[in-house]
C-alpha positions in Angstrom: -11.1 -8.1 -38.5 -9.3 -6.0 -35.8 -11.9 -3.9 -33.9 -9.3 -1.8 -31.8 -5.7 -1.8 -30.9 -3.8 -0.4 -27.8 -0.1 0.3 -27.8 2.1 0.3 -24.6 4.5 -1.8 -22.6 3.0 -5.3 -22.5 3.3 -6.8 -19.0 3.6 -10.6 -19.8 3.2 -12.0 -16.3 3.3 -15.7 -17.3 6.7 -15.2 -18.9 7.9 -12.5 -16.5 8.6 -10.1 -19.4 7.8 -6.6 -20.2 8.2 -5.3 -23.7 6.8 -2.6 -26.1 3.9 -3.9 -28.1 0.4 -3.6 -29.5 -2.7 -5.5 -28.4 -5.1 -6.2 -31.1 -8.7 -6.8 -30.2 -11.3 -8.7 -32.3 -14.7 -8.8 -30.7 -14.4 -10.1 -27.2 -10.9 -11.6 -27.6 -7.3 -10.6 -28.3 -6.6 -11.4 -31.9 -2.9 -10.9 -31.6 -0.1 -9.1 -29.8 2.7 -7.5 -31.9 6.2 -6.6 -30.6 7.3 -3.0 -31.4 10.0 -0.8 -30.4 10.2 1.7 -27.6 9.8 4.6 -29.9 6.6 3.2 -31.3 4.7 3.1 -28.0 3.5 5.6 -25.4 4.9 5.2 -21.9 2.1 3.2 -20.4 1.7 -0.3 -19.2 -0.8 -3.0 -20.4 -1.5 -5.8 -18.1 -4.2 -8.3 -17.1 -6.9 -6.7 -14.8 -7.1 -7.1 -11.1 -9.3 -9.8 -9.4 -10.6 -9.7 -5.9 -10.3 -13.4 -4.9 -12.8 -13.4 -2.1 -15.4 -10.6 -1.5 -18.9 -10.2 -0.2 -20.3 -7.6 -2.5 -23.1 -6.9 -0.1 -20.6 -5.4 2.4 -20.0 -2.6 0.1 -23.7 -1.7 0.6 -24.0 -1.6 -3.1 -25.8 -3.9 -5.5 -23.4 -5.6 -8.0 -24.2 -3.4 -10.9 -23.3 -0.3 -8.7 -20.2 -2.0 -7.2 -19.0 -2.5 -10.9 -19.3 1.3 -11.6 -16.5 2.0 -9.0 -14.5 -1.2 -9.3 -13.6 -0.8 -13.0 -12.2 2.6 -12.1 -9.6 0.8 -9.9 -8.7 -1.7 -12.5 -10.8 -4.6 -11.3 -12.2 -6.8 -14.0 -13.6 -9.6 -11.9 -14.5 -10.8 -8.5 -14.8 -14.1 -6.8 -18.0 -13.3 -4.9 -19.6 -15.2 -2.0 -23.3 -14.1 -1.8 -23.9 -15.7 1.5 -24.9 -12.4 3.2 -28.0 -12.0 1.0 -28.5 -15.8 1.2 -28.8 -15.6 4.9 -31.5 -13.1 4.5 -33.4 -14.3 1.3 -32.1 -17.8 0.6 -31.5 -19.1 -2.9 -33.7 -16.3 -4.3 -31.1 -13.8 -2.9 -28.3 -15.6 -4.7 -30.4 -15.4 -8.0 -31.0 -11.7 -7.4 -27.3 -11.1 -7.3 -26.6 -13.1 -10.4 -29.4 -11.3 -12.3 -28.3 -7.8 -11.2 -24.6 -8.6 -12.0 -25.4 -9.9 -15.5 -26.4 -6.4 -16.6 -22.9 -4.9 -16.3 -19.6 -5.9 -18.0 -17.6 -6.7 -14.8 -17.2 -10.5 -14.3 -18.9 -11.4 -11.1 -18.0 -15.0 -10.5 -20.4 -16.2 -7.6 -20.2 -19.2 -5.3 -22.8 -21.4 -3.8 -23.2 -20.4 -0.1 -22.1 -23.3 2.1 -23.3 -22.2 5.4 -26.8 -20.8 5.5 -27.5 -20.3 8.3 -23.7 -20.1 9.5 -24.5 -22.0 12.7 -27.7 -23.1 14.7 -26.9 -20.7 17.4 -28.5 -17.7 15.6 -31.8 -17.1 13.6 -31.4 -16.5 10.0 -33.9 -15.6 7.2 -33.4 -18.8 5.3 -31.8 -22.2 5.0 -29.8 -23.5 2.0 -29.5 -27.3 2.5 -27.3 -29.7 0.7 -29.8 -30.4 -2.0 -30.2 -26.6 -2.8 -26.3 -26.3 -2.8 -26.2 -29.2 -5.3 -28.7 -27.4 -7.5 -26.8 -24.1 -7.3 -23.4 -25.9 -8.2 -25.0 -27.3 -11.4 -25.5 -23.6 -12.6 -22.9 -22.3 -14.9 -23.0 -18.9 -13.0 -21.7 -20.6 -10.0 -17.9 -21.3 -10.0 -17.1 -22.8 -6.4 -18.6 -23.8 -3.0 -18.2 -20.7 -0.9 -16.4 -20.5 2.4 -17.0 -23.5 4.6 -17.3 -21.8 8.0 -18.6 -24.7 9.8 -15.2 -26.2 10.3 -16.5 -28.3 13.4 -19.0 -29.8 11.0 -16.1 -30.7 8.5 -13.9 -32.2 11.4 -16.8 -34.2 12.7 -17.8 -35.3 9.3 -21.4 -34.0 9.5 -23.3 -35.6 6.8 -25.0 -32.5 5.5 -21.6 -30.7 5.4 -19.9 -33.5 3.7 -22.6 -33.8 1.1 -22.0 -30.1 0.1 -18.3 -30.6 -0.2 -18.9 -33.8 -2.2 -21.2 -32.1 -4.5 -18.5 -29.3 -5.4 -15.9 -32.0 -5.9 -18.3 -33.9 -8.3 -18.8 -30.7 -10.3 -14.9 -30.1 -10.3 -15.5 -26.8 -8.5 -13.1 -25.7 -5.7 -14.3 -25.4 -2.0 -13.3 -22.2 -0.2 -12.2 -22.4 3.4 -12.7 -20.4 6.6 -10.8 -21.7 9.6 -9.4 -18.8 11.7 -6.6 -20.1 13.9 -6.9 -23.7 13.1 -3.6 -25.5 13.3 -2.0 -28.8 13.6 -3.8 -32.1 12.8 -7.2 -30.3 13.0 -6.0 -28.0 10.2 -4.7 -31.0 8.3 -7.9 -32.9 8.5 -9.9 -29.8 7.4 -7.7 -29.5 4.3 -7.8 -33.2 3.5 -11.6 -32.9 3.4 -11.2 -30.9 0.2 -10.9 -27.4 1.4 -8.6 -25.4 -1.0 -8.2 -21.9 0.3 -8.3 -19.8 3.5 -8.6 -16.1 3.8 -8.7 -16.1 7.6 -4.9 -16.4 8.4 -3.8 -13.8 11.0 -0.2 -15.0 11.4 2.6 -16.1 9.3 2.9 -19.3 11.1 -0.8 -20.2 10.6 -0.4 -19.5 6.9 2.7 -21.6 6.5 1.1 -24.5 8.2 -1.9 -24.4 5.9 0.4 -24.0 2.8 2.3 -27.0 3.8 -1.0 -28.9 3.8 -1.7 -27.7 0.2 -4.0 -24.8 0.9 -3.9 -21.5 -1.1 -3.7 -18.4 1.1 -5.6 -15.3 0.4 -4.0 -12.1 1.8 -6.9 -10.1 3.0 -7.1 -6.3 3.4 -10.6 -5.2 4.0 -12.4 -2.5 6.0 -12.4 -4.6 9.3 -9.9 -7.4 9.0 -6.4 -6.4 7.7 -3.8 -9.2 7.5 -1.3 -7.9 4.9 1.2 -6.7 7.5 1.4 -10.3 9.0 1.3 -12.2 5.7 3.2 -10.2 3.1 6.6 -12.0 3.7 4.9 -14.9 1.8 5.6 -12.9 -1.5 9.2 -13.8 -0.9 8.9 -17.4 0.1 5.6 -18.7 -1.3 4.4 -16.6 -4.1 2.8 -19.4 -6.0 0.4 -20.0 -3.2 -1.2 -16.5 -3.0 -4.2 -14.5 -4.0 -5.4 -11.1 -2.9 -8.8 -10.2 -1.4 -10.8 -7.7 0.4 -13.4 -10.0 1.9 -15.5 -7.0 3.2 -15.0 -3.5 1.8 -17.2 -0.6 3.0 -18.2 2.1 0.5 -16.1 4.9 1.8 -13.0 2.9 1.3 -14.1 1.4 -2.0 -14.5 5.0 -3.3 -10.7 5.4 -3.1 -9.3 2.0 -3.9 -9.8 -1.8 -4.3 -7.1 -4.5 -5.1 -5.0 -1.8 -6.8 -4.3 -0.4 -3.3 -3.1 -3.8 -2.1 -0.8 -4.2 -5.2 0.5 -0.7 -4.7 1.4 -1.4 -1.0 3.2 -4.6 -1.9 5.1 -3.0 -4.6 6.1 0.0 -2.2 7.4 -2.7 0.2 9.8 -4.0 -2.4 8.2 -7.2 -3.4 8.8 -8.7 -6.8 6.5 -7.2 -9.4 5.6 -10.5 -11.1 5.0 -12.3 -7.7 2.5 -9.4 -6.9 0.7 -9.5 -10.1 0.5 -13.3 -10.2 -1.5 -13.0 -6.9 -3.6 -10.1 -8.1 -4.3 -11.1 -11.8 -3.4 -14.8 -12.5 -3.7 -17.1 -9.6 -7.6 -16.6 -9.1 -8.3 -17.4 -12.7 -6.3 -20.5 -12.5 -7.7 -21.7 -9.2 -11.3 -20.9 -9.8 -11.3 -21.4 -13.7 -12.6 -18.0 -14.2 -13.6 -16.8 -17.8 -10.9 -14.0 -17.6 -8.0 -13.4 -19.9 -4.2 -13.6 -19.0 -3.4 -11.1 -21.9 -2.5 -13.8 -24.4 -3.5 -14.2 -28.0 -6.9 -15.9 -28.2 -7.8 -14.8 -24.5 -10.8 -12.7 -23.5 -9.6 -9.1 -23.8 -9.8 -8.4 -20.1 -6.9 -6.0 -19.3 -6.0 -2.5 -17.8 -3.7 0.3 -18.8 -1.6 1.9 -16.0 0.5 5.1 -16.3 3.4 3.5 -14.1 4.0 1.0 -11.4 5.0 3.8 -9.0 1.7 5.7 -9.2 -0.4 2.9 -10.3 -3.0 5.2 -11.8 -5.6 3.2 -13.9 -5.9 5.0 -17.2 -8.3 2.5 -19.0 -10.0 -0.7 -18.2 -11.2 -3.2 -20.8 -13.5 -6.2 -20.3 -14.3 -8.6 -23.1 -12.7 -6.3 -25.6 -15.0 -3.4 -24.4 -13.4 -0.2 -23.0 -15.5 0.3 -19.8 -13.5 3.0 -18.1 -11.1 5.8 -19.2 -10.3 9.5 -18.2 -12.6 9.3 -15.2 -15.6 8.1 -17.2 -17.4 4.7 -16.9 -18.9 3.6 -20.2 -21.9 1.6 -19.0 -25.1 2.9 -17.5 -26.6 2.3 -14.0 -29.4 -0.2 -14.1 -32.8 -0.2 -12.3 -32.4 -1.8 -8.8 -35.6 -3.7 -7.6 -35.9 -4.3 -3.9 -35.8 -7.8 -2.2 -36.0 -8.1 1.5 -37.1 -10.1 4.5 -38.0 -7.8 7.5 -40.9 -9.0 9.8 -40.2 -7.7 13.3 -42.1 -4.8 15.1 -40.6 -2.0 17.0 -39.3 -2.5 20.5 -39.6 -0.7 23.8 -37.0 0.3 26.4 -38.4 -2.3 28.7 -37.5 -5.0 26.3 -33.8 -4.1 26.7 -33.9 -4.4 30.5 -31.3 -6.9 31.9 -32.6 -7.7 35.3 -30.4 -9.1 38.2 -32.1 -11.5 40.4 -29.5 -11.4 43.2 -31.0 -8.5 44.9 -29.3 -5.6 46.6 -27.0 -3.1 44.9 -23.6 -4.8 45.5 -21.4 -4.9 42.3 -22.0 -7.8 40.0 -19.4 -9.4 37.8 -20.4 -9.7 34.1 -18.7 -11.2 31.0 -17.7 -8.5 28.5 -17.0 -8.8 24.7 -13.8 -7.2 24.0 -13.9 -5.6 20.5 -10.5 -5.3 18.7 -9.8 -2.5 16.3 -9.0 -3.7 12.8 -9.9 -7.3 13.6 -13.1 -9.4 13.5 -12.0 -11.5 16.4 -12.9 -10.4 19.8 -11.5 -10.9 23.4 -13.3 -11.9 26.6 -13.1 -9.7 29.6 -15.1 -9.0 32.8 -16.4 -6.0 34.6 -18.1 -5.2 37.8 -21.4 -3.4 37.4 -23.7 -2.1 40.2 -27.3 -2.8 39.6 -29.7 0.1 39.3 -33.1 -0.7 40.6 -32.4 -4.4 40.0 -31.1 -3.8 36.4 -27.6 -4.0 34.9 -26.9 -1.1 32.7 -24.2 0.5 30.6 -21.3 2.1 32.4 -19.7 4.8 30.3 -17.0 5.4 33.0 -15.7 1.8 32.5 -16.4 1.7 28.7 -18.9 -1.2 29.4 -21.8 -0.6 27.0 -24.9 -2.7 26.3 -24.8 -4.7 23.0 -28.3 -5.8 21.7 -29.2 -8.2 19.0 -32.9 -7.9 17.7 -34.3 -10.7 15.7 -35.5 -9.2 12.5 -37.3 -12.3 11.1 -39.9 -12.5 13.8 -40.8 -10.7 17.0 -38.7 -12.1 19.9 -37.2 -10.6 23.0 -33.8 -8.9 22.3 -30.6 -10.5 23.4 -28.7 -8.3 25.7 -25.0 -8.3 26.8 -22.1 -6.1 27.4 -19.2 -4.9 25.2 -16.0 -2.8 25.6 -13.9 -0.6 23.3 -16.6 1.2 21.4 -16.1 4.0 23.8 -19.4 5.8 23.2 -20.0 8.7 25.7 -23.5 9.2 24.5 -26.2 7.8 22.2 -26.1 4.5 20.2 -25.2 3.0 16.8 -27.0 0.1 15.0 -27.0 -1.8 11.9 -29.0 -4.5 10.1 -25.8 -5.7 8.6 -24.7 -8.2 11.2 -22.8 -11.2 10.0 -24.0 -13.6 9.1 -27.7 -13.7 9.8 -28.1 -10.0 9.6 -30.4 -9.4 12.6 -30.1 -5.9 14.1 -27.0 -5.2 16.2 -26.8 -2.2 18.4 -24.4 -0.7 21.0 -25.3 2.2 23.1 -25.0 4.1 26.5 -28.8 3.8 27.4 -31.8 1.7 26.8 -33.6 4.9 25.4 -30.8 5.4 22.8 -30.7 1.9 21.8 -34.4 1.6 21.4 -34.5 4.7 19.3 -31.8 3.7 16.8 -33.0 0.1 16.5 -36.7 1.2 15.9 -35.5 3.6 13.2 -33.8 0.6 11.3 -37.0 -1.4 11.8 -39.2 1.3 10.3 -36.8 1.6 7.3 -36.5 -2.2 7.0 -32.7 -2.0 7.1 -29.9 0.4 7.4 -27.1 1.7 9.5 -27.9 4.4 12.0 -26.6 6.7 14.8 -28.7 8.2 17.6 -26.9 11.2 19.0 -29.0 11.7 22.0 -31.5 13.8 20.2 -32.3 12.5 16.8 -31.5 9.5 14.7 -29.7 9.6 11.4 -29.9 6.7 9.0 -28.5 5.3 5.8 -31.4 3.1 4.5 -30.6 -0.2 3.0 -33.8 -1.3 1.5 -32.2 -4.3 -0.6 -32.2 -7.2 1.9 -31.3 -4.7 4.7 -27.9 -5.0 3.4 -27.6 -2.8 0.3 -28.7 0.5 -1.0 -30.5 1.2 -4.3 -28.4 4.5 -4.7 -25.2 5.3 -6.5 -21.7 4.9 -4.9 -21.2 8.6 -4.4 -24.4 9.0 -2.5 -23.9 5.9 -0.4 -20.3 6.5 0.5 -21.1 10.1 1.4 -23.9 9.2 3.6 -21.8 6.4 5.2 -18.9 8.8 5.9 -21.3 11.2 7.6 -22.6 8.5 9.9 -19.0 7.2 10.6 -18.2 10.8 11.7 -21.3 11.0 13.8 -20.3 7.7 15.6 -16.9 9.0 16.2 -18.2 12.4 17.5 -20.1 10.3 20.1 -16.6 9.1 21.4 -16.1 5.9 19.3 -12.4 5.4 18.6 -12.7 2.5 16.2 -11.3 3.0 12.7 -14.4 1.6 11.2 -17.2 1.4 13.8 -19.9 0.0 11.6 -17.7 -2.7 10.1 -16.6 -3.8 13.6 -20.2 -3.7 14.8 -21.3 -5.9 12.0 -19.1 -8.7 13.0 -19.9 -8.7 16.8 -22.8 -11.2 16.1 -20.7 -13.7 14.1 -20.5 -16.9 16.1 -17.9 -18.6 14.0 -15.0 -16.1 14.8 -13.5 -16.2 18.4 -14.0 -15.4 21.1 -17.2 -14.0 22.6 -20.0 -13.0 20.3 -23.7 -12.0 20.7 -26.4 -13.6 18.6 -30.2 -13.1 18.9 -30.2 -16.3 21.2 -27.7 -14.9 23.6 -23.9 -14.6 24.6 -21.9 -17.2 22.6 -18.5 -18.5 23.5 -16.9 -19.7 20.2 -14.1 -21.5 21.9 -16.6 -23.6 24.0 -19.0 -23.5 20.9 -21.9 -22.9 23.4 -23.9 -20.3 25.0 -22.7 -18.8 28.4 -24.4 -16.5 30.9 -23.6 -12.8 30.7 -23.6 -12.7 34.7 -20.8 -14.7 36.3 -21.4 -16.8 39.4 
């Protein structure tokens, strides 16, 4: 029995054909597809829905059920979701939390088993997910793959725990995601041969081509911080069969305005072949991860979208499992209750805790190492600056744009780690976040110890959030779910986020996404210098280094 039917121009991606037709739905699946004439159908296009092939839902600051509310409006029907952000805070229970919440809405969240919790031994996380726990997760039907293997040194050195996780995924016939920024040559080849099947960290065409030659799928990433489309889009012309699209990390203000649909629109504006782009956006993720998502064929799950045109790419309707979940600006499933889960055990700090004393004596300038933030990237550079001690302490120097960066351990009381960073360009105040990849301690950058202590303590009192101290008062977007996500709706979260973004820029910050960039300054698996709760870390040396040179 046909439950519904939709007419339009059918976009058959697999056969590279567009024709007038009618999709007949019975229950959750497509019963049949009839060919019609041009005169019998409205001028609209029916095609498989978009899939984000690698995303951390937590970075949207929304729980999965709320993420779904906005994603279906952009034509997204499924995501390949790595829950390692909440896993680093709450362990396996955090992963289960995401699965439970996601199951209450139609969008198909396909989660992975986090492979690196903690990401490295050089930071303090809230949990450990060892090989035995990974094996248990991989046996769960809700888990589709082993999530990004960031510990590429562990792979190259054949660390037993790392190799056991990879072996567990292969035994379950589930793919292993990669994460190897800048890895080339024989090292990249060895990493791939270990069973790693994808990489979303390529920043150059040459790097991507080398990894493709080794048999690795490449995910073109365009997120709120890392944007690699411009470097990689020529691959649509040369290696389209190796591509997928992803956002990796998408903040709520940007998600409000677009998702994978914006990446598809950009590729089409650049003149790339329609079917090459749609394969990457709609088909390849389903093939690679064996997702329960339809291709728009008879017998498939009825997961598809209706567009007005490929020029405007406006999503008119979204269907998942035969259910119309979005049309005419209205989402047809309700918001669900959002219980809180968290792990926040530290107490407030004082200005004295942030003092960086210099034992050399005198007031002669001292050379210090400086993290160089890069706008639009999650990599950093390494620089130096000469700072003159003030009463035996090294402080921020706004004139040189050398500001203190502080990491506060949120899982226990410990002395904050203090260093210096450039390119945030704050002229007053401070900004801070409990979203600090991957262990999600508190990260802050500011012009004075007073401002930094004020903004950090506001986050501690709220057990999570992003915040700005403007020199007089502190403004915060609370994130009570693991210190990563709000329990509010997308409109409220995005509006609050945009307000804080504007306040940070009013203080002088010139970064396009200050809080997204800030959140990656504590990630010691992305080159070059990073700051963890244990100190200044040189990713190239894979060891801690002193902030003061000499």
